[in-house]
N, C-alpha and C positions, 0 to 999 in steps of 0.2 A: 376308139374315139379319143382324141386328145383335147384336154381342157386346158386352156391357157388363162392365166390370171390376168385380170384387166390391168392395163398400164396405168401407173400413177398419173394423176392429172398434171398437165404441164402448166407452169405459171404463165400468167398473161404476159404478152410481149411488153418489155420495158419495165417489168416489176421483178425484182430479185426474189428468189424463193425464201419463204419464211424459215428462219432457223428453228430447229426443234428445241423444245424446252427440255433441259436436262436437269434432273433432280439428283441430289446426293444419294448415293447408295447407302444402305445400312452400314456397310463396312466403313465408309468414309465418315458417316455420322459418329460411329463408335470411336474412330481414330480422333476426330475433332473433339469428342468429349474427353478423351485422355489428355490431349494437348492443351485444351483451353485453360484448365486450372494453372498449369505451369506458365502459360503465356500471360495470364493475369497477374501471377506473382512476379513475373519478370517486369511487367509494366509498373507495378506498384513499387517494387524495390529498386528498379533501375531508373525510371523516369520520375518517380515520386520525390526522392531526395534531390534530384537535379532541379525540379520545379521549386521545391521549398528553398533550395539554396539561392536561386535567382530572386525569389521574393524576399528572402532574408537579407539580401544585399542592400535593400532599401530601408532597413531598420537598424537602429542602434540596439544591439542585444548582447549583453554579457551574461554568461552562464549564472543562473540564480536570480537574475533580475527580469522584469517584465519588458518585452520588446517595445520600442518606441519608434514610430515612423519618422524617418529623417529625410526621405527623398533621395537625392543624389549626393548627400553629404559624404557618404563613404567613398564614392568615386572621386569627389573633389579632394578628399583627404589623401586618396591613393596617388593622384597626380602631383600632389604637393609633397609626397613622402620620398625623400632621397633614397631610402632603403628599397623602395619599390623599383626605382630606376636602376639601382645597383643589381638587384636580383634579375631584372629584365635583361640587363646587359650581359650578365653571366650566362643566363639561359640562352640568349641568342648566340653568344660566342661558342658555347658548348654545342649547340645545334649545327652551327656552320662548320665546325671541325668534325663533328661526329657523322653527319649525314653522308657526305661524299665518301668518307673513308669506309663507312659501313657498307654502302652499296657497292663500292669498288671491290671490297674484299669478298662480299657475297658473290658478285659476278665472276670474279677471277676463280674462286673455288668451284663455282657451278660449271664453268667451262673446263676446269681441270678434271672433274669427275664425271663429265658428261658422257664420255665414251665408256663402254663396258670393257673392263679389263680385269685381270685376276686381282681380287681384293678391292674392287671399286666399291662394293657395298659396305665393306669394313671401313673404308675411308669416309664414306658418307655418314656412317653411324658415329664415327669418332668426331667428325666436324660438327655434328649436331649435339654432342654431349653437353657443351657449355650452356645450351638453351635450357636444358632440364636440370642443370646444376643449381643449387641454392645460391642466389646472388649474395645473400648475407655471408654465407660461408666463403664464397669466392672473394668478396670484398675484404674479409678478414685476412685471407692469405695474401692478397695483393697489397694490403696495407703494410705487411712485413716486407714484401718484395721491393716496395718503393721506399721503405725506410732507409735511414743512413746505414743500418747494419745489414740490409738486404742486398741481393746481388744487383738489382737495378739501381738502388741508391748508391752503391759503391762505384758505379760507372761515372757519376758526376761528383762523388765525394760528399754528398749531402742527401737529405730526404727530399723526394719529389713533392710530397704532401706538405712540406714546410715552406715551399717556395711559391710565391704568388704568381710566378710565371709558368711553372711546370705543373701546378696542381690540376688545372683543367685538362692539359694533354694526358696526364695520368688517368684521370677519370674517363676520358674519351677512349683510351686504350682498353680499359676494363669493360666499358660499355660495348665496344666493338667486339671484343672477345666473347661476350655473353650473348650477342645477338646475330653474329654473322651466319650461324648455322640455320636460323630461321629464314633469313633472306636467301641463302643458298638453295634451300628446298623450293621456295617460291619461283626463283629463276630457273632452277633445274626442271621443274614441272613444265614451265613454258618452253624450255629448250627441247623437250621431248616432242613437242608438237610442231616444231619448225620443220617444214618439208626438206628432206635431204636432197630432193631433186633440184631445189634452188641453188644449194651450195655446189652440187655437182655441175650444174650448168655454168655457174660463175667460174669454177675451176677449169672447165673446158675452154672458157673464153679467155683464160690466162690471168684471172684475178688471184692475187696473192692472199696469204692468210689474213692480213690486216684489212684488205679491201673486201674480202668475203665477210669478215665480221662487221665491218662498218656499214656496208651497203645491203647485206642480206640478213644477217643474224640480228643486228641491233634494232632495225625497224620492227622486226617481229617481237622483240622484247619490250616494246614501248608500253603495252598495258600492264605487264608485270612490274616494270620499273616504276610506273606511276603509282601503282598500288603500294609498292614497297616504300616509295618516297613518302607517301602520306602516313603509312603506319609508323615508319621510323621517325618521322618528324614529330608525330604525336607522342611517341615513346620518349624522345629526347626532351620535349617540353615538360614531361611529367616525371623526369628523373628525380628520385628522392632517396630510396633506400640505399643506393650506392653512396650518395653524398653524405647521408646521415651516419653511415657506418665508418666511412673512410676519413672524412674531414669534419663533419658537423657544420659545414658552411665556411670553415676557415681555410687558410689563415687570413685574417683581416677581411673577412667577408668575400674573399676572392673566388670562392666556390659556392656562394650563397644563391641558390636558385629560387624561382618563383614558388615552387612547391614547398621549399624550406620556409619561405616567408609565410606562406599560407598555414603551414603546420605550426609555426611559432605563434601566429596571431590566434589561431583557433584552439590550440592545445597547451600553449604555454601561458598566454595572456587571457584566454577564454573570450576574446573579442570576436564573437561569431559573425557579427554583421560585417565587420571589415574583412574577415577571412573569406566570407561569401563573395564580397566584392572582388577580392583577388582571384577567386575561382572563376567568376564571370569574365574577368579580364583575360585569364588564361584560356578560357574556352573561345572567346572572340579572337584572340591571337592565333590559336590553332586553326580555327575555321578560316581566317583570312589567309594564312599561309597555304592551307589546303586549296583554296580557290585559286591562288596564284599558281600553284603547281598544276592545277587542272588546266589553266590557260596555257602554260608553257609545255606541258608534257602530255596531258590527257587527250587533247584533240588529235584526231587522225588527219594525216595529210591527204 
């Protein structure tokens, strides 16, 4: 005799089946218990200072004195400060020069080492080495290279870092050198996912190398390029250690960036309220540029 289990009751017509309630397993609860303290520490030490910094921008606060609420006075002072506009100008010029050169270099090297060949892994490792190299050490070496006695300085007969025209291009070159390996890996990871069948079909249709790259490969790289543009823009807006070691903001404030201005106000003059206002302005500027990049690059066709 065969005993069959009763069929589960069917839901009434027009009513979707009720989803089963799923509870966390003991293993998941245990993992959550391990992660939760670290997550709380991350919230406290990452978002806590940011929130305090925004609040502090509405106060007049010098280290050692009591804070005094002043509303938007720090922001009014910032817009009337010619040094702020000079720092903003230098930061924008640096970003405009750095961003396309960095992405183009990363893209070119990613395409160069995309195919597997003898020694390709070695080349990828060598190209990534500047990313993990101490930027302070690299800046010290490049300071000599760009000096009047260095090989790059002898090309023009003077120090790059002493010229108000060449100091920003010199900083851009060092920044691209220290970051192109990171962008190369991001683009290379996306290139590995591009279907080879698309390129082979375009090759059969008679498309040349440039046509295949422009119409097949480049559209597939849009998400990676958008991500890289946002990351590198944020990095360029926050450039500090390179400028601090190589130029100190000179000559004649020609390499004086927003973060250098923030550092001087906070740690040289101890005007923490005004320094916080500069930090808020830098955050708003970064967010605004990221939104523009989202409109121009992030949306899919």
